[in-house]
N, CA, C and O atoms as a MOPAC input file, in Angstrom:
PM7 MOZYME 1SCF
protein

 N    298.17000 1    55.99000 1    92.30200 1
 C    298.31600 1    54.76200 1    91.54400 1
 C    299.53800 1    54.84100 1    90.63600 1
 O    300.29700 1    53.87800 1    90.51700 1
 N    299.72500 1    56.01100 1    89.98800 1
 C    300.89000 1    56.16100 1    89.11400 1
 C    302.18400 1    56.03100 1    89.88600 1
 O    303.14600 1    55.44500 1    89.38800 1
 N    302.22400 1    56.56600 1    91.09300 1
 C    303.44900 1    56.48400 1    91.88300 1
 C    303.75700 1    55.03900 1    92.27200 1
 O    304.92400 1    54.66100 1    92.36500 1
 N    302.72400 1    54.23300 1    92.49700 1
 C    302.93400 1    52.82300 1    92.80700 1
 C    303.51200 1    52.08400 1    91.60400 1
 O    304.42800 1    51.27600 1    91.75900 1
 N    302.99200 1    52.34900 1    90.41400 1
 C    303.51100 1    51.72700 1    89.19100 1
 C    304.94400 1    52.17700 1    88.94300 1
 O    305.80700 1    51.35700 1    88.62800 1
 N    305.20400 1    53.47500 1    89.08200 1
 C    306.54400 1    54.00900 1    88.87700 1
 C    307.52600 1    53.40000 1    89.87700 1
 O    308.64400 1    53.04000 1    89.50800 1
 N    307.11900 1    53.28700 1    91.11900 1
 C    307.98900 1    52.70600 1    92.13800 1
 C    308.29800 1    51.24800 1    91.81200 1
 O    309.42500 1    50.79200 1    92.00900 1
 N    307.30400 1    50.51900 1    91.31700 1
 C    307.51700 1    49.11400 1    90.94200 1
 C    308.50800 1    48.99300 1    89.79800 1
 O    309.38500 1    48.12900 1    89.82300 1
 N    308.37800 1    49.84900 1    88.79800 1
 C    309.28800 1    49.82600 1    87.65400 1
 C    310.69500 1    50.18300 1    88.09000 1
 O    311.65200 1    49.53500 1    87.66700 1
 N    310.84100 1    51.19200 1    88.92100 1
 C    312.16900 1    51.58400 1    89.40200 1
 C    312.80400 1    50.48300 1    90.23400 1
 O    314.01300 1    50.26300 1    90.15600 1
 N    312.01100 1    49.80000 1    91.01700 1
 C    312.52800 1    48.69500 1    91.82900 1
 C    313.04700 1    47.57800 1    90.93600 1
 O    314.11600 1    47.02300 1    91.18900 1
 N    312.30000 1    47.25200 1    89.90000 1
 C    312.73300 1    46.20900 1    88.97400 1
 C    314.01900 1    46.59200 1    88.27100 1
 O    314.88800 1    45.74500 1    88.06600 1
 N    314.15300 1    47.84600 1    87.90200 1
 C    315.34600 1    48.29400 1    87.18900 1
 C    316.55700 1    48.38100 1    88.10400 1
 O    317.69100 1    48.24900 1    87.64400 1
 N    316.32900 1    48.60400 1    89.40700 1
 C    317.43700 1    48.79700 1    90.33700 1
 C    317.94400 1    47.48200 1    90.92000 1
 O    318.92100 1    47.48400 1    91.66800 1
 N    317.30800 1    46.37000 1    90.59800 1
 C    317.73200 1    45.09200 1    91.13800 1
 C    319.11900 1    44.74200 1    90.61700 1
 O    319.45700 1    44.98500 1    89.45800 1
 N    319.91000 1    44.16100 1    91.52000 1
 C    321.27000 1    43.77200 1    91.14000 1
 C    321.21900 1    42.59600 1    90.17000 1
 O    320.31600 1    41.76500 1    90.25400 1
 N    322.18100 1    42.52000 1    89.24900 1
 C    322.22200 1    41.38200 1    88.32400 1
 C    322.52300 1    40.10300 1    89.10000 1
 O    323.12400 1    40.14100 1    90.17400 1
 N    322.10700 1    38.99700 1    88.55600 1
 C    322.33000 1    37.69700 1    89.18500 1
 C    323.83300 1    37.40200 1    89.15100 1
 O    324.40400 1    37.29900 1    88.06600 1
 N    324.49000 1    37.26300 1    90.31200 1
 C    325.94400 1    37.08400 1    90.33400 1
 C    326.43100 1    35.76300 1    89.75600 1
 O    327.61700 1    35.61800 1    89.45800 1
 N    325.53000 1    34.79900 1    89.59500 1
 C    325.96200 1    33.49700 1    89.09400 1
 C    325.98000 1    33.43300 1    87.57000 1
 O    326.65000 1    32.57100 1    87.00100 1
 N    325.26000 1    34.32400 1    86.90500 1
 C    325.24500 1    34.30400 1    85.44100 1
 C    326.59000 1    34.72400 1    84.87600 1
 O    327.20400 1    35.67600 1    85.35800 1
 N    327.04100 1    34.01900 1    83.86300 1
 C    328.29100 1    34.38500 1    83.21500 1
 C    329.18500 1    33.18700 1    82.98900 1
 O    328.74100 1    32.04000 1    83.02900 1
 N    330.44900 1    33.47200 1    82.75100 1
 C    331.42200 1    32.45400 1    82.41200 1
 C    332.58100 1    32.49200 1    83.40700 1
 O    333.07500 1    33.56200 1    83.76200 1
 N    333.00200 1    31.32100 1    83.84500 1
 C    334.05600 1    31.20800 1    84.83600 1
 C    335.10600 1    30.20500 1    84.33900 1
 O    334.76400 1    29.22000 1    83.68500 1
 N    336.36300 1    30.45400 1    84.64600 1
 C    337.44700 1    29.51700 1    84.35700 1
 C    337.59300 1    28.63700 1    85.58200 1
 O    337.68400 1    29.15100 1    86.69700 1
 N    337.61900 1    27.30500 1    85.40200 1
 C    337.67700 1    26.45000 1    86.57900 1
 C    338.89800 1    25.55700 1    86.60800 1
 O    339.52300 1    25.26600 1    85.58800 1
 N    339.21000 1    25.13600 1    87.82700 1
 C    340.13800 1    24.05200 1    88.08700 1
 C    339.30900 1    22.93800 1    88.70300 1
 O    338.53700 1    23.17500 1    89.63100 1
 N    339.46500 1    21.74000 1    88.19600 1
 C    338.69900 1    20.58100 1    88.64000 1
 C    339.49500 1    19.76400 1    89.63900 1
 O    340.67700 1    19.48800 1    89.43200 1
 N    338.83400 1    19.37700 1    90.73100 1
 C    339.39100 1    18.40800 1    91.67200 1
 C    338.29400 1    17.39600 1    91.99100 1
 O    337.10900 1    17.72900 1    91.94800 1
 N    338.67700 1    16.17800 1    92.30700 1
 C    337.69200 1    15.17100 1    92.66400 1
 C    338.29200 1    13.78700 1    92.69900 1
 O    339.50100 1    13.60100 1    92.55800 1
 N    337.40700 1    12.81200 1    92.89200 1
 C    337.82000 1    11.41700 1    92.89100 1
 C    336.77100 1    10.58200 1    92.16800 1
 O    335.58400 1    10.90800 1    92.16600 1
 N    337.22700 1     9.52400 1    91.56900 1
 C    336.34100 1     8.55100 1    90.94900 1
 C    336.66400 1     7.18500 1    91.52800 1
 O    337.82900 1     6.80800 1    91.65900 1
 N    335.61700 1     6.45400 1    91.87000 1
 C    335.77600 1     5.11300 1    92.41100 1
 C    335.20500 1     4.12600 1    91.40800 1
 O    333.98900 1     3.99800 1    91.26100 1
 N    336.09700 1     3.43700 1    90.72500 1
 C    335.68100 1     2.42700 1    89.75200 1
 C    335.25400 1     1.18200 1    90.51300 1
 O    335.97800 1     0.69500 1    91.38200 1
 N    334.06700 1     0.66900 1    90.17900 1
 C    333.55600 1    -0.53200 1    90.83700 1
 C    333.57200 1    -1.74400 1    89.91800 1
 O    333.42700 1    -2.87500 1    90.38400 1
 N    333.74500 1    -1.52500 1    88.63100 1
 C    333.82200 1    -2.63700 1    87.67700 1
 C    334.66000 1    -2.17600 1    86.48700 1
 O    334.46500 1    -1.04000 1    86.05400 1
 N    335.54800 1    -2.93900 1    85.94000 1
 C    335.86100 1    -4.30800 1    86.32900 1
 C    336.77800 1    -4.40200 1    87.54900 1
 O    336.92300 1    -5.47900 1    88.12700 1
 N    337.39700 1    -3.28900 1    87.94700 1
 C    338.29200 1    -3.30600 1    89.11000 1
 C    337.70800 1    -2.42400 1    90.19700 1
 O    336.83500 1    -1.59800 1    89.92800 1
 N    338.17400 1    -2.58900 1    91.40400 1
 C    337.83700 1    -1.67900 1    92.49100 1
 C    339.06000 1    -0.80700 1    92.73700 1
 O    340.06200 1    -1.25900 1    93.29200 1
 N    338.96100 1     0.46800 1    92.30700 1
 C    340.07800 1     1.38000 1    92.49900 1
 C    339.56800 1     2.81300 1    92.53900 1
 O    338.54500 1     3.14100 1    91.93700 1
 N    340.29000 1     3.65000 1    93.25000 1
 C    339.95200 1     5.06600 1    93.33700 1
 C    341.06800 1     5.87300 1    92.69200 1
 O    342.24800 1     5.65400 1    92.96900 1
 N    340.68300 1     6.81100 1    91.82400 1
 C    341.66500 1     7.65200 1    91.14800 1
 C    341.26300 1     9.11800 1    91.27500 1
 O    340.07500 1     9.43500 1    91.34900 1
 N    342.25300 1    10.01500 1    91.30100 1
 C    341.92300 1    11.43700 1    91.36800 1
 C    341.43500 1    11.95400 1    90.01400 1
 O    341.82900 1    11.45000 1    88.96200 1
 N    340.57800 1    12.95800 1    90.06100 1
 C    340.11900 1    13.65500 1    88.85300 1
 C    340.68700 1    15.06600 1    88.90100 1
 O    340.54600 1    15.76800 1    89.90200 1
 N    341.32900 1    15.47400 1    87.81300 1
 C    341.87900 1    16.82400 1    87.74000 1
 C    341.63800 1    17.38000 1    86.34600 1
 O    341.36700 1    16.62600 1    85.41200 1
 N    341.73400 1    18.67900 1    86.20500 1
 C    341.58900 1    19.28600 1    84.89400 1
 C    341.26600 1    20.76100 1    84.99200 1
 O    341.19400 1    21.32600 1    86.08400 1
 N    341.07200 1    21.37500 1    83.84500 1
 C    340.71800 1    22.78600 1    83.75000 1
 C    339.66900 1    22.94300 1    82.65500 1
 O    339.44300 1    22.03500 1    81.85600 1
 N    339.03700 1    24.10500 1    82.63500 1
 C    338.04900 1    24.35800 1    81.60500 1
 C    337.21200 1    25.57500 1    81.90900 1
 O    337.63000 1    26.46700 1    82.64800 1
 N    336.01500 1    25.60600 1    81.32700 1
 C    335.12200 1    26.75500 1    81.45100 1
 C    333.75200 1    26.30600 1    81.93700 1
 O    333.21400 1    25.29400 1    81.48900 1
 N    333.20800 1    27.07300 1    82.85100 1
 C    331.87200 1    26.87500 1    83.38800 1
 C    331.03500 1    28.06500 1    82.93300 1
 O    331.36800 1    29.20700 1    83.24800 1
 N    329.95500 1    27.81600 1    82.19700 1
 C    329.08700 1    28.89700 1    81.71200 1
 C    327.68500 1    28.71200 1    82.28000 1
 O    327.10900 1    27.62800 1    82.19600 1
 N    327.14500 1    29.77900 1    82.85600 1
 C    325.80400 1    29.73700 1    83.42900 1
 C    324.94600 1    30.77700 1    82.71600 1
 O    325.26100 1    31.96700 1    82.71700 1
 N    323.86300 1    30.31100 1    82.11200 1
 C    322.94500 1    31.18500 1    81.39400 1
 C    321.52900 1    30.96000 1    81.93100 1
 O    321.28000 1    30.00000 1    82.65900 1
 N    320.61400 1    31.84600 1    81.56700 1
 C    319.22200 1    31.63500 1    81.94900 1
 C    318.62900 1    30.56600 1    81.04500 1
 O    318.96000 1    30.47400 1    79.86300 1
 N    317.75600 1    29.76800 1    81.62000 1
 C    317.14800 1    28.68600 1    80.87100 1
 C    315.77100 1    29.04700 1    80.35800 1
 O    315.17100 1    30.03100 1    80.79100 1
 N    315.27700 1    28.24800 1    79.43800 1
 C    313.91700 1    28.42900 1    78.91900 1
 C    312.92600 1    27.60000 1    79.72600 1
 O    311.83000 1    28.06800 1    80.03400 1
 N    313.30600 1    26.36900 1    80.07100 1
 C    312.43300 1    25.48900 1    80.83300 1
 C    312.76400 1    25.50600 1    82.32200 1
 O    311.91900 1    25.16300 1    83.14900 1
 N    313.97800 1    25.89900 1    82.66400 1
 C    314.44300 1    25.95000 1    84.04600 1
 C    315.05300 1    27.31300 1    84.31100 1
 O    315.22200 1    28.11300 1    83.39100 1
 N    315.38500 1    27.58100 1    85.57200 1
 C    315.99000 1    28.86500 1    85.91400 1
 C    317.32400 1    29.08500 1    85.19300 1
 O    317.60600 1    30.18000 1    84.70500 1
 N    318.14000 1    28.02400 1    85.13500 1
 C    319.49400 1    28.14800 1    84.58000 1
 C    319.84600 1    26.96200 1    83.68500 1
 O    319.25100 1    25.88800 1    83.77200 1
 N    320.83900 1    27.19900 1    82.82000 1
 C    321.50400 1    26.14300 1    82.06800 1
 C    322.98300 1    26.26200 1    82.41700 1
 O    323.58200 1    27.32500 1    82.26200 1
 N    323.56400 1    25.16300 1    82.88800 1
 C    324.96300 1    25.12900 1    83.30300 1
 C    325.72600 1    24.27400 1    82.29500 1
 O    325.39900 1    23.10400 1    82.09400 1
 N    326.74700 1    24.86300 1    81.65900 1
 C    327.57700 1    24.13300 1    80.69700 1
 C    328.97500 1    23.98500 1    81.28000 1
 O    329.64500 1    24.97300 1    81.58100 1
 N    329.40200 1    22.75000 1    81.43400 1
 C    330.73400 1    22.43400 1    81.94000 1
 C    331.55500 1    21.97500 1    80.75200 1
 O    331.27600 1    20.92800 1    80.16800 1
 N    332.57000 1    22.75300 1    80.38700 1
 C    333.42000 1    22.43100 1    79.23500 1
 C    334.84200 1    22.19400 1    79.72500 1
 O    335.64200 1    23.12400 1    79.82400 1
 N    335.14200 1    20.93600 1    80.02900 1
 C    336.49400 1    20.57800 1    80.44600 1
 C    337.37800 1    20.56100 1    79.21300 1
 O    336.92500 1    20.19100 1    78.13000 1
 N    338.62900 1    20.95400 1    79.36500 1
 C    339.50500 1    21.17400 1    78.21800 1
 C    339.77500 1    19.93600 1    77.36900 1
 O    340.15000 1    20.07800 1    76.20500 1
 N    339.59900 1    18.73000 1    77.90400 1
 C    339.97100 1    17.54600 1    77.13800 1
 C    338.79500 1    16.65200 1    76.74300 1
 O    338.99300 1    15.48200 1    76.41800 1
 N    337.57100 1    17.19100 1    76.76800 1
 C    336.41500 1    16.36300 1    76.42100 1
 C    335.25300 1    17.22800 1    75.93800 1
 O    335.35400 1    18.45400 1    75.89500 1
 N    334.15700 1    16.57900 1    75.57700 1
 C    332.98300 1    17.30100 1    75.09200 1
 C    332.25600 1    17.99200 1    76.25400 1
 O    332.32000 1    17.50600 1    77.38300 1
 N    331.56700 1    19.11300 1    76.00400 1
 C    330.85800 1    19.82700 1    77.07400 1
 C    329.67600 1    19.03200 1    77.61700 1
 O    329.09200 1    18.19900 1    76.92400 1
 N    329.34300 1    19.30800 1    78.86100 1
 C    328.18800 1    18.71800 1    79.52900 1
 C    327.21600 1    19.85400 1    79.82800 1
 O    327.59800 1    20.85300 1    80.43700 1
 N    325.95700 1    19.70500 1    79.40300 1
 C    324.94800 1    20.74500 1    79.60000 1
 C    323.89200 1    20.21400 1    80.56600 1
 O    323.29000 1    19.16500 1    80.33800 1
 N    323.67800 1    20.97100 1    81.66100 1
 C    322.75200 1    20.55700 1    82.70900 1
 C    321.73700 1    21.65900 1    83.00500 1
 O    322.06300 1    22.84500 1    82.95200 1
 N    320.51400 1    21.25800 1    83.31500 1
 C    319.50000 1    22.22100 1    83.71600 1
 C    319.53300 1    22.35200 1    85.23600 1
 O    319.83100 1    21.39300 1    85.94800 1
 N    319.21800 1    23.57100 1    85.72800 1
 C    319.31800 1    23.81800 1    87.16400 1
 C    318.25200 1    24.81100 1    87.62500 1
 O    317.71800 1    25.58700 1    86.83300 1
 N    317.95900 1    24.76700 1    88.91600 1
 C    316.96900 1    25.64400 1    89.53600 1
 C    317.57000 1    26.31600 1    90.75900 1
 O    318.45500 1    25.75800 1    91.40700 1
 N    317.08900 1    27.52500 1    91.07800 1
 C    317.47900 1    28.17100 1    92.33200 1
 C    316.96700 1    27.33200 1    93.48800 1
 O    315.88500 1    26.74900 1    93.41000 1
 N    317.75100 1    27.27100 1    94.56900 1
 C    317.26000 1    26.55100 1    95.73900 1
 C    316.26100 1    27.42400 1    96.49200 1
 O    316.06000 1    28.58700 1    96.14100 1
 N    315.63900 1    26.86700 1    97.52000 1
 C    314.59600 1    27.58800 1    98.25900 1
 C    315.11700 1    28.85900 1    98.93000 1
 O    314.38000 1    29.84000 1    99.03500 1
 N    316.36100 1    28.86200 1    99.38000 1
 C    316.93700 1    30.04100 1   100.02900 1
 C    317.38400 1    31.09700 1    99.02100 1
 O    317.57800 1    32.25900 1    99.37800 1
 N    317.54600 1    30.69200 1    97.76000 1
 C    317.99600 1    31.61500 1    96.73000 1
 C    319.48700 1    31.89100 1    96.74300 1
 O    319.95300 1    32.80100 1    96.05700 1
 N    320.25700 1    31.10700 1    97.52900 1
 C    321.69600 1    31.35100 1    97.62000 1
 C    322.54100 1    30.35700 1    96.83200 1
 O    323.77000 1    30.40700 1    96.88100 1
 N    321.88600 1    29.45500 1    96.10800 1
 C    322.61400 1    28.44900 1    95.33200 1
 C    321.71900 1    27.94500 1    94.20700 1
 O    320.52200 1    28.22700 1    94.16000 1
 N    322.33300 1    27.19600 1    93.30900 1
 C    321.62600 1    26.55900 1    92.19700 1
 C    321.73900 1    25.05700 1    92.39600 1
 O    322.82200 1    24.54000 1    92.66700 1
 N    320.62300 1    24.36100 1    92.26100 1
 C    320.62300 1    22.90500 1    92.39500 1
 C    320.55600 1    22.24600 1    91.01800 1
 O    319.74400 1    22.62200 1    90.17200 1
 N    321.41600 1    21.26600 1    90.81500 1
 C    321.41100 1    20.44400 1    89.61200 1
 C    320.55300 1    19.21800 1    89.93300 1
 O    320.86000 1    18.47800 1    90.86800 1
 N    319.49700 1    18.99900 1    89.17800 1
 C    318.60600 1    17.87500 1    89.45000 1
 C    319.28600 1    16.54200 1    89.17100 1
 O    320.00400 1    16.39400 1    88.18200 1
 N    319.05400 1    15.58300 1    90.04600 1
 C    319.56900 1    14.23200 1    89.85600 1
 C    318.90400 1    13.60000 1    88.63600 1
 O    317.78200 1    13.95100 1    88.26900 1
 N    319.61500 1    12.66500 1    88.01800 1
 C    319.06700 1    11.92400 1    86.88900 1
 C    319.46400 1    12.46500 1    85.52300 1
 O    319.27000 1    11.78200 1    84.51700 1
 N    320.01400 1    13.67300 1    85.46200 1
 C    320.46700 1    14.21400 1    84.17700 1
 C    321.74900 1    13.49600 1    83.75800 1
 O    322.55400 1    13.09700 1    84.59900 1
 N    321.92500 1    13.34000 1    82.45100 1
 C    323.09000 1    12.61400 1    81.96300 1
 C    323.92900 1    13.45300 1    81.01000 1
 O    323.44400 1    14.37600 1    80.35600 1
 N    325.19500 1    13.09500 1    80.96000 1
 C    326.13400 1    13.66700 1    80.00000 1
 C    326.95100 1    12.52100 1    79.43300 1
 O    327.41200 1    11.65600 1    80.17800 1
 N    327.13400 1    12.50900 1    78.12100 1
 C    327.94900 1    11.48900 1    77.47400 1
 C    329.20700 1    12.13400 1    76.92200 1
 O    329.15400 1    13.14400 1    76.22000 1
 N    330.32800 1    11.53500 1    77.25000 1
 C    331.62600 1    12.02900 1    76.80600 1
 C    332.23000 1    10.98800 1    75.87000 1
 O    332.30800 1     9.80600 1    76.20500 1
 N    332.65400 1    11.44100 1    74.69700 1
 C    333.23800 1    10.55000 1    73.71000 1
 C    334.70900 1    10.91200 1    73.52800 1
 O    335.06800 1    12.08900 1    73.49200 1
 N    335.53700 1     9.91000 1    73.41600 1
 C    336.96600 1    10.12400 1    73.19800 1
 C    337.46900 1     9.04800 1    72.25600 1
 O    336.71000 1     8.16200 1    71.86200 1
 N    338.71600 1     9.11300 1    71.89800 1
 C    339.26400 1     8.26000 1    70.85600 1
 C    339.09800 1     6.76300 1    71.05100 1
 O    338.95600 1     6.03300 1    70.07000 1
 N    339.11200 1     6.28600 1    72.29100 1
 C    339.06000 1     4.84400 1    72.52300 1
 C    337.74000 1     4.37200 1    73.12100 1
 O    337.62000 1     3.19900 1    73.47400 1
 N    336.73900 1     5.25700 1    73.24500 1
 C    335.45900 1     4.83700 1    73.80100 1
 C    334.58400 1     6.00400 1    74.20900 1
 O    334.70600 1     7.11400 1    73.69200 1
 N    333.69600 1     5.72000 1    75.15300 1
 C    332.80300 1     6.76000 1    75.66000 1
 C    332.34400 1     6.40400 1    77.06600 1
 O    332.45700 1     5.25700 1    77.50000 1
 N    331.83000 1     7.39400 1    77.76500 1
 C    331.30600 1     7.19700 1    79.11600 1
 C    330.09300 1     8.09000 1    79.30400 1
 O    330.07200 1     9.22100 1    78.81700 1
 N    329.07900 1     7.59000 1    80.01000 1
 C    327.90700 1     8.37900 1    80.34800 1
 C    327.87200 1     8.55700 1    81.85400 1
 O    327.92100 1     7.58700 1    82.61000 1
 N    327.78500 1     9.82100 1    82.28300 1
 C    327.68100 1    10.15300 1    83.70500 1
 C    326.23500 1    10.52700 1    84.00500 1
 O    325.61400 1    11.28500 1    83.25900 1
 N    325.70600 1     9.99500 1    85.09300 1
 C    324.35300 1    10.31900 1    85.55100 1
 C    324.46800 1    11.06100 1    86.87500 1
 O    324.98400 1    10.52700 1    87.85600 1
 N    323.98500 1    12.28800 1    86.89100 1
 C    324.10400 1    13.11900 1    88.07900 1
 C    323.28100 1    12.54100 1    89.23000 1
 O    322.13400 1    12.13600 1    89.04300 1
 N    323.88300 1    12.50700 1    90.42200 1
 C    323.17400 1    12.10000 1    91.63000 1
 C    322.94300 1    13.28400 1    92.55500 1
 O    322.03800 1    13.25000 1    93.38800 1
 N    323.75300 1    14.33600 1    92.41800 1
 C    323.59600 1    15.56000 1    93.20300 1
 C    324.39600 1    16.66700 1    92.53000 1
 O    325.28800 1    16.40400 1    91.72500 1
 N    324.06600 1    17.90000 1    92.86900 1
 C    324.83700 1    19.01100 1    92.32600 1
 C    324.38400 1    20.34500 1    92.89300 1
 O    323.18700 1    20.61500 1    92.99500 1
 N    325.35600 1    21.18100 1    93.26100 1
 C    325.08500 1    22.51400 1    93.77800 1
 C    326.11000 1    23.48600 1    93.21800 1
 O    327.30600 1    23.19600 1    93.19700 1
 N    325.63700 1    24.63400 1    92.76800 1
 C    326.51600 1    25.67300 1    92.25600 1
 C    326.28800 1    26.93900 1    93.07600 1
 O    325.14900 1    27.34500 1    93.30600 1
 N    327.38800 1    27.55900 1    93.51400 1
 C    327.30900 1    28.80500 1    94.27100 1
 C    328.31500 1    29.79700 1    93.70800 1
 O    329.39000 1    29.42000 1    93.24100 1
 N    327.94700 1    31.06400 1    93.76200 1
 C    328.86900 1    32.15000 1    93.41800 1
 C    328.99200 1    33.03900 1    94.64800 1
 O    328.08300 1    33.10400 1    95.47500 1
 N    330.13500 1    33.72900 1    94.76000 1
 C    330.23900 1    34.67000 1    95.86700 1
 C    329.31900 1    35.86500 1    95.59300 1
 O    328.79000 1    36.00200 1    94.49000 1
 N    329.13000 1    36.72300 1    96.59200 1
 C    328.16700 1    37.82200 1    96.47900 1
 C    328.42600 1    38.74700 1    95.30100 1
 O    327.48300 1    39.25400 1    94.69300 1
 N    329.68000 1    38.97100 1    94.97700 1
 C    330.02700 1    39.86600 1    93.87300 1
 C    330.05400 1    39.14000 1    92.52800 1
 O    330.20000 1    39.77400 1    91.48300 1
 N    329.91600 1    37.83400 1    92.55000 1
 C    329.95200 1    37.06600 1    91.31200 1
 C    331.33700 1    36.94200 1    90.72100 1
 O    331.48200 1    36.73500 1    89.51600 1
 N    332.36200 1    37.06600 1    91.55400 1
 C    333.73800 1    36.98900 1    91.06800 1
 C    334.25000 1    35.56000 1    90.97000 1
 O    335.15100 1    35.27400 1    90.18100 1
 N    333.67900 1    34.65600 1    91.77000 1
 C    334.09800 1    33.25600 1    91.78700 1
 C    332.87200 1    32.35400 1    91.87000 1
 O    331.86300 1    32.71900 1    92.47400 1
 N    332.96600 1    31.17800 1    91.26200 1
 C    331.87800 1    30.20300 1    91.31000 1
 C    332.44600 1    28.83100 1    91.62800 1
 O    333.58000 1    28.50900 1    91.27400 1
 N    331.62300 1    28.02100 1    92.31000 1
 C    331.99500 1    26.65000 1    92.64900 1
 C    330.82400 1    25.73200 1    92.33500 1
 O    329.70900 1    25.95700 1    92.80600 1
 N    331.07500 1    24.70900 1    91.54800 1
 C    330.09000 1    23.68500 1    91.23000 1
 C    330.58100 1    22.36500 1    91.81000 1
 O    331.68300 1    21.91500 1    91.49400 1
 N    329.76200 1    21.74200 1    92.66200 1
 C    330.08200 1    20.42600 1    93.22900 1
 C    329.03500 1    19.43400 1    92.74600 1
 O    327.83700 1    19.66900 1    92.90400 1
 N    329.47900 1    18.32500 1    92.15800 1
 C    328.54700 1    17.31100 1    91.65100 1
 C    328.95800 1    15.91300 1    92.11400 1
 O    330.13400 1    15.60800 1    92.31100 1
 N    327.93800 1    15.08800 1    92.27500 1
 C    328.12500 1    13.66100 1    92.49900 1
 C    327.49500 1    12.93500 1    91.32400 1
 O    326.51400 1    13.41900 1    90.76000 1
 N    328.03200 1    11.79200 1    90.94500 1
 C    327.52800 1    11.09300 1    89.76100 1
 C    327.91100 1     9.61600 1    89.79400 1
 O    328.83000 1     9.19400 1    90.49600 1
 N    327.17200 1     8.86500 1    89.01400 1
 C    327.56400 1     7.48700 1    88.70400 1
 C    327.94700 1     7.48600 1    87.22700 1
 O    327.51800 1     8.36200 1    86.47600 1
 N    328.74500 1     6.51500 1    86.80800 1
 C    329.16100 1     6.48500 1    85.41000 1
 C    329.29900 1     5.05100 1    84.91400 1
 O    329.51400 1     4.11400 1    85.68300 1
 N    329.16600 1     4.92100 1    83.59900 1
 C    329.37700 1     3.63500 1    82.93100 1
 C    329.84700 1     3.92100 1    81.51500 1
 O    329.39500 1     4.87200 1    80.87800 1
 N    330.76000 1     3.08900 1    81.02800 1
 C    331.27200 1     3.30600 1    79.68000 1
 C    332.11600 1     2.15400 1    79.19000 1
 O    332.16200 1     1.08400 1    79.79700 1
 N    332.78800 1     2.39900 1    78.07000 1
 C    333.70300 1     1.41200 1    77.50100 1
 C    334.96500 1     2.11900 1    77.02700 1
 O    334.92900 1     3.27300 1    76.60100 1
 N    336.06000 1     1.41600 1    77.10800 1
 C    337.31700 1     1.87900 1    76.53800 1
 C    338.06700 1     0.65900 1    76.02700 1
 O    338.19800 1    -0.33700 1    76.73900 1
 N    338.55100 1     0.73300 1    74.81400 1
 C    339.21500 1    -0.39500 1    74.17200 1
 C    338.34000 1    -1.64800 1    74.23100 1
 O    338.85200 1    -2.76300 1    74.33000 1
 N    337.00600 1    -1.46100 1    74.17000 1
 C    336.08400 1    -2.58700 1    74.19200 1
 C    335.82000 1    -3.17800 1    75.56500 1
 O    335.10600 1    -4.17500 1    75.66900 1
 N    336.37200 1    -2.59700 1    76.62100 1
 C    336.18200 1    -3.09400 1    77.98100 1
 C    335.19600 1    -2.18000 1    78.70600 1
 O    335.36500 1    -0.96000 1    78.71200 1
 N    334.17600 1    -2.76600 1    79.31300 1
 C    333.18200 1    -1.98100 1    80.05400 1
 C    333.70200 1    -1.63200 1    81.44100 1
 O    334.44000 1    -2.40600 1    82.05100 1
 N    333.31100 1    -0.46200 1    81.93300 1
 C    333.68600 1    -0.03300 1    83.27300 1
 C    332.53700 1     0.76900 1    83.86200 1
 O    331.68000 1     1.26500 1    83.13000 1
 N    332.51800 1     0.89700 1    85.20200 1
 C    331.46700 1     1.63900 1    85.89400 1
 C    331.98000 1     2.08300 1    87.25000 1
 O    332.97400 1     1.56600 1    87.76100 1
 N    331.26700 1     3.06900 1    87.83300 1
 C    331.65700 1     3.53300 1    89.14800 1
 C    330.88400 1     4.76200 1    89.56500 1
 O    329.82400 1     5.07500 1    89.02300 1
 N    331.44400 1     5.45000 1    90.54600 1
 C    330.85400 1     6.68800 1    91.06500 1
 C    331.95000 1     7.73700 1    91.19500 1
 O    333.13900 1     7.41600 1    91.19000 1
 N    331.53600 1     8.98500 1    91.30900 1
 C    332.52300 1    10.03900 1    91.46200 1
 C    331.95400 1    11.29300 1    92.08800 1
 O    330.74000 1    11.48200 1    92.16800 1
 N    332.86400 1    12.14600 1    92.53100 1
 C    332.53200 1    13.48700 1    93.01200 1
 C    333.53500 1    14.44700 1    92.39700 1
 O    334.72600 1    14.14700 1    92.30800 1
 N    333.04600 1    15.59800 1    91.97600 1
 C    333.92300 1    16.60400 1    91.37400 1
 C    333.54700 1    17.99000 1    91.86200 1
 O    332.38100 1    18.28700 1    92.12000 1
 N    334.56600 1    18.82900 1    91.98200 1
 C    334.36200 1    20.23700 1    92.30500 1
 C    335.05500 1    21.05700 1    91.22500 1
 O    336.24800 1    20.89400 1    90.96700 1
 N    334.28400 1    21.93900 1    90.60100 1
 C    334.79200 1    22.86000 1    89.58400 1
 C    334.75800 1    24.24900 1    90.22300 1
 O    333.68200 1    24.74100 1    90.56100 1
 N    335.90800 1    24.88400 1    90.39100 1
 C    335.94000 1    26.17400 1    91.08000 1
 C    336.88900 1    27.12900 1    90.38600 1
 O    337.96400 1    26.73500 1    89.93300 1
 N    336.47600 1    28.41400 1    90.30200 1
 C    337.37200 1    29.39000 1    89.70900 1
 C    336.74800 1    30.75100 1    89.52900 1
 O    335.58000 1    30.96700 1    89.85200 1
 N    337.55600 1    31.68200 1    88.99800 1
 C    337.14300 1    33.06600 1    88.85100 1
 C    336.35000 1    33.33200 1    87.55900 1
 O    336.38200 1    32.55200 1    86.60700 1
 N    335.65500 1    34.44600 1    87.57300 1
 C    334.93900 1    34.90500 1    86.37300 1
 C    335.93800 1    35.18000 1    85.26800 1
 O    337.04600 1    35.65200 1    85.52000 1
 N    335.53500 1    34.87900 1    84.03300 1
 C    336.40500 1    35.11800 1    82.87000 1
 C    336.31600 1    36.55900 1    82.44500 1
 O    336.97300 1    36.96100 1    81.48500 1

C-alpha cells in the first residue's frame, strides 16, 4: 500500500508543467467588418502581451493586453482532447479610448501552445458595438494573437 501511495506522489511530482501557462509577446493580425453605419472591412494589427494563468472558477484566465488599449480578461477551459484552451462564447470586453468606447462579445476562441511552450496562438471571433465622436458603429471580427514566450 505504501508503495502505491509513493508511486502516486512521484507521478504527480514528475508531471510536466502546463506549456500554455505564462506570458507571451504577440503580434496581432485580423480583420474587422463594420456593418453599421458603413459596410467596410479593415485590417487589425498590433502588438502586446498574452498572459495565461490558472483560474479559480475555470481552468485558465487569459489576459490580452494590446499595447494601445485596456486589457481584456477572458475565462477559458481545456478542450476535450487536452491540446487547446477554449474561450467560451458570450464573454465581453470593453475598451475605452479618448473619443469613445467599444464592447466586443466573443463568439469563438481557441488558444494553443507548442509542445515546449515556446510559442502560443490565440484565435478569436467576436461581434462588436461602440461609439466614437458620438457616432455608433457595429460589426464582426476575427483576430489571431501569436508569438513567443516572454
